[in-house]
C-alpha positions in Angstrom: 54.0 181.7 180.7 56.9 179.8 178.5 56.7 181.1 174.9 57.0 179.0 171.6 59.6 180.9 169.7 60.4 181.4 166.0 62.3 183.2 163.4 59.3 184.3 161.4 55.7 184.0 162.0 53.6 184.1 158.8 49.9 185.4 159.9 47.5 183.7 157.0 47.5 180.2 155.4 46.2 181.3 152.1 48.2 180.5 148.8 50.3 183.9 149.5 51.0 183.0 152.9 51.9 179.4 152.3 54.0 180.7 149.0 56.2 183.0 151.0 56.7 180.5 153.6 57.7 178.0 151.2 60.3 180.4 149.8 61.5 181.3 153.2 62.4 177.7 153.6 63.7 176.3 150.5 65.5 179.5 149.1 67.0 181.0 152.5 66.8 178.2 154.5 64.9 179.2 157.4 63.7 176.5 159.8 62.1 178.3 163.0 58.9 179.2 160.8 55.3 179.0 161.9 52.1 179.6 159.9 49.0 180.6 161.8 45.5 180.6 160.4 42.1 179.7 162.1 41.1 177.7 159.1 42.5 175.3 157.1 45.3 176.0 154.9 44.5 177.0 151.2 40.5 177.5 152.2 38.4 180.8 152.6 39.6 183.0 149.7 42.1 180.7 148.1 39.6 177.9 147.7 37.3 180.4 145.6 40.3 181.0 143.0 39.0 180.8 139.3 42.8 179.2 139.2 43.9 181.2 136.3 47.0 182.8 135.1 48.4 185.1 132.5 51.5 187.3 131.7 49.3 190.3 130.4 49.2 193.8 132.1 49.1 197.1 130.9 51.7 198.2 132.8 55.8 196.6 132.3 56.0 196.3 136.4 53.0 193.7 136.5 54.0 192.1 133.6 57.3 191.6 134.8 56.0 190.7 138.2 53.5 188.0 136.5 56.3 186.7 134.0 58.4 185.9 136.9 55.7 184.2 138.8 54.7 181.9 135.8 58.5 181.0 135.7 58.3 180.1 139.6 55.1 177.9 138.7 56.6 176.1 136.1 59.7 175.5 138.1 57.5 173.9 140.6 55.6 172.0 137.6 59.0 170.4 136.3 60.1 169.6 140.1 56.5 167.3 140.7 55.8 166.1 137.2 53.1 168.6 136.8 51.3 167.6 140.3 49.6 171.2 140.0 48.1 170.3 136.3 49.4 173.4 134.8 47.8 173.9 131.4 48.4 176.7 128.8 45.6 177.2 126.3 45.8 181.0 126.4 43.7 183.8 127.6 41.1 185.8 125.2 40.3 189.1 125.3 37.5 189.9 122.7 35.8 193.2 121.5 33.6 194.5 119.0 35.8 197.2 118.2 38.8 197.5 116.3 42.5 196.7 117.7 44.5 199.8 117.6 44.2 201.0 121.3 44.4 197.2 122.3 47.6 197.2 120.4 49.1 200.1 122.1 48.2 198.8 125.4 49.9 195.5 124.4 53.2 197.1 123.8 53.2 199.1 126.7 52.4 196.4 129.1 55.1 193.9 127.4 57.6 196.7 126.7 60.9 195.0 125.4 60.1 191.6 126.8 61.5 189.3 123.9 59.4 186.3 125.2 56.2 188.3 124.1 56.1 189.3 120.2 53.0 190.7 119.2 51.8 189.0 115.8 48.9 190.5 113.9 46.5 188.7 111.9 44.8 191.5 109.4 42.1 191.2 106.9 44.6 190.9 103.9 47.3 188.3 103.4 47.8 184.6 104.6 47.9 184.1 108.4 49.7 181.8 110.6 47.8 181.6 113.8 47.1 178.4 115.3 45.0 177.8 118.2 46.2 175.5 121.2 46.6 172.2 120.0 47.0 170.6 123.3 46.7 171.8 127.3 50.8 171.2 127.3 52.4 174.4 128.7 55.9 173.1 127.8 55.1 173.0 124.0 52.6 176.2 123.8 53.8 179.4 121.9 54.5 182.7 123.7 53.4 186.1 122.6 50.4 187.6 121.6 48.2 186.9 118.6 46.0 189.9 117.4 43.2 188.8 115.2 41.4 191.7 113.4 39.8 189.6 110.6 36.2 188.3 111.5 36.6 185.2 109.0 39.4 184.0 110.6 37.9 184.7 114.1 34.8 182.6 113.0 36.7 179.9 111.7 38.5 179.4 114.8 36.1 180.8 117.5 32.6 180.0 116.0 31.1 179.9 119.6 31.8 183.5 120.1 29.0 186.4 118.7 29.4 187.3 115.2 29.8 191.0 116.1 33.4 190.1 117.6 35.7 192.1 115.4 39.0 191.6 117.4 40.3 188.7 119.4 43.8 189.1 121.4 44.9 185.8 122.6 47.6 186.0 125.0 49.3 182.8 125.0 51.4 182.6 128.2 48.1 182.0 129.8 46.3 179.0 131.3 45.1 177.1 134.5 46.9 175.8 137.3 45.5 174.3 140.6 46.4 176.2 143.5 45.4 173.6 145.8 47.9 171.0 144.4 50.5 173.8 144.1 49.9 174.9 147.9 49.8 171.3 149.1 53.3 170.8 147.6 54.5 173.8 149.2 53.3 172.8 152.7 54.7 169.5 152.6 58.1 171.2 151.8 57.7 173.5 154.2 57.1 170.9 156.8 60.1 168.9 155.4 62.1 171.7 156.2 60.9 171.9 159.8 58.2 174.5 159.8 54.8 174.2 161.4 51.2 175.0 161.2 49.1 176.1 164.1 45.4 176.3 163.5 44.7 179.5 165.5 43.4 183.0 165.4 45.9 186.0 165.9 43.9 188.0 168.3 46.7 190.6 169.6 50.2 191.5 168.2 52.9 193.6 170.2 56.6 194.4 169.7 58.9 194.5 172.2 62.5 193.9 170.4 60.6 190.8 168.8 57.0 190.2 168.5 54.4 188.8 170.8 51.3 187.2 169.4 48.5 186.1 171.1 46.9 183.1 169.2 43.3 181.7 170.3 43.6 178.1 169.5 40.9 175.6 170.8 39.4 177.8 173.2 42.6 179.1 175.0 45.2 181.6 174.2 48.5 180.7 173.0 51.5 182.9 173.0 54.2 182.8 170.7 57.2 185.1 170.1 58.8 185.8 166.6 61.8 187.8 165.5 59.7 189.0 162.4 56.1 188.5 161.2 54.4 188.5 157.6 50.7 189.7 157.6 49.3 187.5 154.5 46.0 187.6 156.2 43.8 187.9 152.9 40.8 189.6 153.4 41.9 190.4 157.3 45.2 192.0 156.2 44.0 195.5 157.6 42.7 194.0 161.0 46.4 192.2 161.5 48.1 195.4 160.3 46.1 197.9 162.7 47.4 195.6 165.7 50.4 197.5 164.9 48.9 200.9 164.5 49.4 200.7 160.7 46.6 201.7 158.3 47.0 199.8 155.0 45.3 201.3 151.8 43.4 198.0 151.2 39.7 197.5 150.8 37.7 194.0 150.3 35.1 193.6 147.5 32.9 190.5 147.3 32.9 189.0 143.9 31.0 185.6 142.8 31.3 183.4 140.4 29.0 180.2 139.1 30.0 176.9 137.4 27.9 174.3 136.1 27.9 171.1 134.0 27.7 172.4 130.3 24.8 169.6 129.4 24.1 171.3 126.3 27.8 171.7 125.1 27.6 175.2 124.7 31.2 175.7 125.6 33.8 173.8 123.3 36.4 172.1 125.8 39.3 173.7 123.8 38.3 177.4 124.2 40.6 179.5 126.1 39.8 181.6 129.3 37.5 184.2 127.4 36.8 187.7 128.3 34.3 190.1 126.7 35.9 193.4 127.0 33.2 195.7 126.0 30.1 197.3 128.4 26.7 195.9 127.5 23.1 196.1 128.5 22.3 192.7 129.5 20.0 190.5 127.5 16.6 191.1 129.4 13.2 190.9 127.8 11.6 194.3 127.8 9.0 192.9 130.5 12.2 191.8 132.7 13.7 195.1 131.8 10.8 197.1 133.0 10.3 195.0 135.9 13.9 195.7 137.0 13.4 199.6 136.6 10.4 199.3 138.9 12.6 198.0 141.6 15.0 200.3 143.1 17.3 197.7 144.7 17.5 196.4 141.1 17.2 199.1 138.7 20.8 199.6 138.0 20.5 195.9 136.0 18.9 197.6 133.4 21.4 200.2 132.6 24.7 200.0 130.8 27.1 197.1 132.8 30.8 197.1 132.4 32.7 194.7 130.6 34.9 191.7 131.5 32.3 189.2 131.8 34.3 185.8 131.5 33.8 182.4 130.7 35.9 179.3 130.5 35.6 175.5 130.4 36.7 173.6 133.4 37.7 170.7 134.2 40.0 169.5 131.5 39.1 167.8 128.5 37.6 164.6 130.4 34.7 167.0 132.3 32.1 169.1 130.9 31.7 172.1 133.2 31.7 175.7 132.7 33.0 178.5 134.8 31.3 182.0 134.8 32.5 185.1 136.7 32.1 189.0 136.2 33.7 191.1 138.7 31.1 194.0 138.4 30.7 195.0 142.1 32.9 197.8 143.0 31.5 198.3 146.4 33.7 197.4 149.4 32.5 195.8 152.4 32.9 194.3 155.7 34.4 190.4 155.7 31.8 187.8 156.9 32.4 184.3 156.3 31.0 182.3 154.7 29.8 185.4 152.5 26.0 186.2 151.7 25.6 185.3 147.9 23.0 187.1 145.9 20.7 184.6 144.5 20.0 186.6 141.2 23.9 186.8 140.4 23.7 183.2 138.5 21.2 184.7 136.0 22.7 187.9 135.8 26.5 186.3 135.2 24.9 184.1 132.4 22.8 186.6 130.5 26.3 188.8 130.4 28.1 185.9 129.2 25.5 184.7 126.7 26.5 187.9 124.6 30.0 186.6 123.8 29.0 182.9 123.8 25.3 182.9 122.5 25.1 179.0 123.0 24.6 179.8 126.9 21.0 181.0 126.3 20.1 177.5 126.3 20.2 177.9 130.4 18.2 180.9 130.5 16.0 180.2 133.7 16.6 176.7 134.0 20.5 175.9 135.2 21.6 172.1 135.3 21.4 170.0 138.1 25.0 170.0 138.7 25.7 173.7 139.7 27.9 175.7 142.1 27.6 179.3 143.3 30.5 180.6 145.6 32.4 183.9 146.3 35.5 185.2 147.6 36.7 188.8 148.7 39.0 190.7 146.6 41.5 192.5 148.6 42.6 195.4 146.8 44.5 198.6 146.7 43.4 201.8 144.7 45.5 201.0 141.6 44.6 197.0 142.4 48.6 196.6 142.5 49.7 194.1 145.5 51.3 195.5 148.8 54.6 193.4 149.3 57.4 194.4 151.5 57.9 196.3 154.8 55.0 197.9 156.5 57.2 200.4 158.1 57.5 198.7 161.8 60.8 197.0 162.0 60.5 193.0 161.4 56.8 193.3 160.1 56.2 192.9 156.4 53.3 192.4 154.5 52.2 190.1 151.4 48.5 191.0 150.3 46.0 192.8 147.9 46.6 190.2 145.3 42.9 190.8 144.5 41.8 188.5 141.9 45.3 187.4 141.0 46.4 185.3 143.7 46.8 182.1 142.1 48.9 183.6 139.3 51.0 186.2 141.5 51.4 183.8 144.7 54.9 182.4 143.5 56.5 185.9 143.0 55.0 187.8 145.8 56.2 185.0 148.2 59.5 184.9 146.8 59.6 188.7 146.7 58.5 189.0 150.5 61.0 186.1 151.5 63.7 187.9 149.7 63.1 191.3 151.6 63.0 189.8 155.0 66.2 187.6 154.1 68.0 191.0 153.2 68.4 189.6 149.9 66.3 191.9 147.4 67.0 191.0 144.1 63.8 192.2 142.2 63.8 195.4 140.4 60.4 196.1 140.9 60.1 195.5 144.7 59.8 199.3 145.4 57.2 199.6 142.8 55.2 197.0 144.8 56.0 197.9 148.3 53.9 200.2 150.9 56.7 202.8 150.1 55.4 203.5 146.5 52.8 205.9 148.0 55.8 208.1 148.5 56.9 207.9 144.9 55.2 211.0 143.3 56.3 209.8 139.9 54.7 206.6 139.9 51.4 207.9 141.7 51.3 210.4 138.8 51.6 207.7 136.3 49.0 205.8 138.2 46.5 208.6 138.0 47.2 209.1 134.2 46.8 205.7 133.6 43.5 205.2 136.0 41.9 208.3 133.9 42.1 206.7 130.9 40.6 203.3 132.4 43.7 201.2 131.4 45.4 200.4 134.8 
């Protein structure tokens, strides 16, 4: 049988695989490249993305990584006259506690990054804090504003609970359309000679180069590639297993909802906002008792983790709200489409109403215009991505982008492409590669940070 031959086969056409193929084509001049996926490009998990980005992480490696990715997103925005609808309203972290530990985490994460000044607005003296006046990413401020003055918080964010004592406003943050960004990349890949094949990889063998069996329209097609990139998203371990490689990645299903904000509960200019604090969900006493009597739902009456989030969706001309809460930590087998929990919308609504009490208008009665969707967070134990060689000559991975695929895809693709091309120029490449698990110092650091709940 005659084989189609390529320099690189990228398995998976989500945003990470597409970005890798894009940088292989445009930065490194690769022409004989193929993207393989049984589903349409940028579908499955990528299509469920919240499409948010931020440069804040409590570790300098991830901060540098996401800053690099945002640099690349901005480069694409300039090149396309902002076809991907890049905005910069910021990213708010809100808490009822004080700012001391949060400021320490900010300094740890940003380190000596001169692009991220930390401005503290305390209870005394004048404040020069300004909310985002427009969605224009080019004119937005950088750095972080820490508001520890409740009067100042109330004056700028009256929609927040009066209990909020500290607000961190991460300024290099906002939204971007992963679909538009990915479509531009796909067009560029095709122009450079790359192609997409809508087939499922069912076998990978290595004999000098790689031979892949691809299920396509009920038949098996064979292709050969000098190198392969495993960018299979929630199926990344399945592909790695075909080469006898075990990757430390699990899949966790996370759900989101979006609905038309007919009650005007969320101001259109409110940044993406996260309630950091743990909480007891706002059930009535009767509802809480009913939950406790049902063993499968009793946990919903107990203390829940923080990080429920809310943001206006669709820009200034739309009136939608998007809510999410990644409280699920249980790994599961991948099934597509995933089974949704019919109770989740009320759970996340009640949780989000603690920061934004105006959302209580929707208790028990969502608007007619409503969506409920889910995707898989593919995660390493420390929730850092895996990018680089998997230990088999010519085989690479770009995966485990968890809930940050949109914001990290450009840097992840550029890094993976540079490793494949033998032009590695990213100082953090080792920390993000599978080889990091042999770095005892880094593993010890992970252990200490995780025990403090800040990784």
